C-alpha positions as CSV (number, residue, x, y, z in Angstrom):
1,X,8.7,-14.0,-3.7
2,X,6.0,-15.9,-1.8
3,X,6.5,-14.0,1.4
4,X,6.6,-10.5,-0.2
5,X,2.8,-10.1,-0.5
6,X,2.0,-11.1,3.1
7,X,4.8,-9.0,4.4
8,X,3.8,-6.0,2.3
9,X,0.2,-6.2,3.5
10,X,1.4,-6.7,7.1
11,X,3.5,-3.5,6.8
12,X,0.5,-1.6,5.6
13,X,-1.6,-3.1,8.5
14,X,1.1,-2.0,10.9
15,X,1.0,1.5,9.4
16,X,-2.8,1.6,9.9
17,X,-2.5,0.4,13.5
18,X,0.1,3.1,14.3
19,X,-2.0,5.8,12.8
20,X,-5.3,4.6,14.4
21,X,-3.4,4.3,17.8
22,X,-4.3,0.6,18.1
23,X,-1.9,-1.9,19.5
24,X,1.0,-1.9,17.1
25,X,3.8,-4.4,17.3
26,X,6.2,-6.2,15.0
27,X,3.7,-9.1,15.1
28,X,1.4,-7.0,13.0
29,X,3.7,-7.4,10.0
30,X,3.1,-11.2,10.1
31,X,-0.7,-11.0,10.5
32,X,-1.2,-12.2,6.9
33,X,0.7,-15.4,7.6
34,X,-1.8,-16.4,10.3
35,X,-4.2,-18.4,8.1
36,X,-3.8,-20.3,4.9
37,X,-6.7,-18.4,3.2
38,X,-5.3,-15.0,4.3
39,X,-1.8,-15.9,3.1
40,X,-3.1,-17.0,-0.3
41,X,-5.2,-13.9,-0.7
42,X,-2.3,-11.6,0.2
43,X,0.0,-13.5,-2.2
44,X,-2.5,-13.4,-5.0
45,X,-3.3,-9.7,-4.5
46,X,0.4,-8.8,-4.6
47,X,0.8,-10.9,-7.7
48,X,-2.2,-9.4,-9.4
49,X,-1.3,-5.8,-8.6
50,X,2.2,-6.3,-9.9
51,X,1.0,-8.0,-13.0
52,X,-1.3,-5.1,-13.7
53,X,1.6,-2.7,-13.1
54,X,3.9,-4.7,-15.4
55,X,1.3,-4.7,-18.2
56,X,0.7,-1.0,-17.9
57,X,4.5,-0.4,-17.9
58,X,4.8,-2.4,-21.1
59,X,2.8,0.4,-22.8
60,X,5.2,3.1,-21.7
61,X,7.0,3.9,-18.4
62,X,4.8,7.0,-17.6
63,X,1.4,5.2,-17.8
64,X,2.9,2.4,-15.6
65,X,3.9,5.0,-13.0
66,X,0.5,6.7,-13.1
67,X,-1.3,3.3,-12.8
68,X,0.9,2.5,-9.8
69,X,-0.6,5.5,-8.0
70,X,-4.1,4.3,-8.9
71,X,-3.4,1.0,-7.2
72,X,-1.5,2.5,-4.2
73,X,-4.4,2.2,-1.7
74,X,-5.2,-1.5,-2.6
75,X,-3.3,-2.8,0.4
76,X,-5.0,-0.5,2.8
77,X,-8.4,-1.3,1.4
78,X,-7.9,-5.1,1.7
79,X,-6.7,-4.6,5.3
80,X,-9.9,-2.6,6.1
81,X,-12.2,-4.9,4.0
82,X,-10.8,-8.5,3.9
83,X,-14.1,-9.7,2.6
84,X,-13.5,-7.9,-0.7
85,X,-12.4,-9.9,-3.7
86,X,-9.0,-9.0,-5.2
87,X,-10.4,-7.2,-8.2
88,X,-12.9,-5.4,-6.0
89,X,-10.1,-4.0,-3.8
90,X,-8.1,-2.9,-6.9
91,X,-11.1,-1.3,-8.4
92,X,-11.9,0.5,-5.2
93,X,-8.4,1.8,-5.1
94,X,-8.6,3.1,-8.6
95,X,-11.8,5.0,-7.8
96,X,-10.5,6.3,-4.5
97,X,-7.4,7.7,-6.1
98,X,-9.3,9.6,-8.8
99,X,-8.2,13.2,-8.4
100,X,-5.6,12.3,-5.8
101,X,-2.8,10.8,-7.8
102,X,-0.8,14.0,-8.0
103,X,-1.1,14.6,-4.2
104,X,0.2,11.0,-3.6
105,X,3.0,11.6,-6.2
106,X,4.1,14.7,-4.3
107,X,3.9,12.8,-1.0
108,X,6.1,10.1,-2.4
109,X,8.6,12.7,-3.8
110,X,8.9,14.1,-0.3
111,X,10.6,10.8,0.7
112,X,13.4,11.0,-1.9
113,X,15.9,12.5,0.6
114,X,15.1,9.8,3.2
115,X,15.5,7.1,0.5
116,X,18.9,8.4,-0.6
117,X,20.0,8.7,3.0
118,X,18.9,5.1,3.6
119,X,20.9,3.9,0.7
120,X,24.0,5.9,1.9
121,X,23.7,4.1,5.3
122,X,23.8,0.7,3.4
123,X,20.1,0.1,4.1
124,X,20.1,0.6,7.8
125,X,18.0,3.8,7.3
126,X,15.2,1.6,5.8
127,X,14.5,0.2,9.3
128,X,13.0,3.7,10.0
129,X,12.0,4.8,6.6
130,X,9.7,1.9,5.7
131,X,7.4,2.2,8.8
132,X,7.5,6.0,8.4
133,X,6.4,5.7,4.8
134,X,3.7,3.1,5.5
135,X,2.3,5.3,8.4
136,X,2.4,8.4,6.2
137,X,0.7,6.5,3.4
138,X,-1.9,5.3,6.0
139,X,-2.6,8.9,7.0
140,X,-3.1,9.8,3.3
141,X,-5.4,6.7,2.9
142,X,-7.5,7.7,5.9
143,X,-7.9,11.2,4.6
144,X,-9.0,10.2,1.1
145,X,-11.0,7.2,2.3
146,X,-13.1,9.4,4.5
147,X,-13.9,11.7,1.6
148,X,-14.5,8.8,-0.8
149,X,-16.9,6.9,1.4
150,X,-18.8,10.1,2.3
151,X,-19.3,10.8,-1.4
152,X,-20.3,7.1,-2.0
153,X,-23.1,7.3,0.6
């Protein structure tokens, strides 16, 4: 459980590096383990996002799913802005996803076939699916972030 947050953020960091054509290596996945402060921040962010999702899911399943799309860009935002507080990154994600939740939902739906295929291969397909999903999500983030920050200025 303690390594899931840093690994998740590292996966999103790798996706951003692939998309931005920066140096991408398997070491990018472990970037959030490099310092104690970064590790703690990534762990707490992961814990906080999942706590919020759990609380929203307690209301009903559908609001929990909708909220999960609101928080979907949090990991990209904290990778781009490590100086943000945890709540600041989550709030920024909520604002950024306003009007884009359905687009992201459809994007996620497009991966269902790959997910099923990965399960059929007893998980081997996930070796390709997870980086593919993170990179595709990074492209989505780049697109809406550009629009969001242009409006913000």
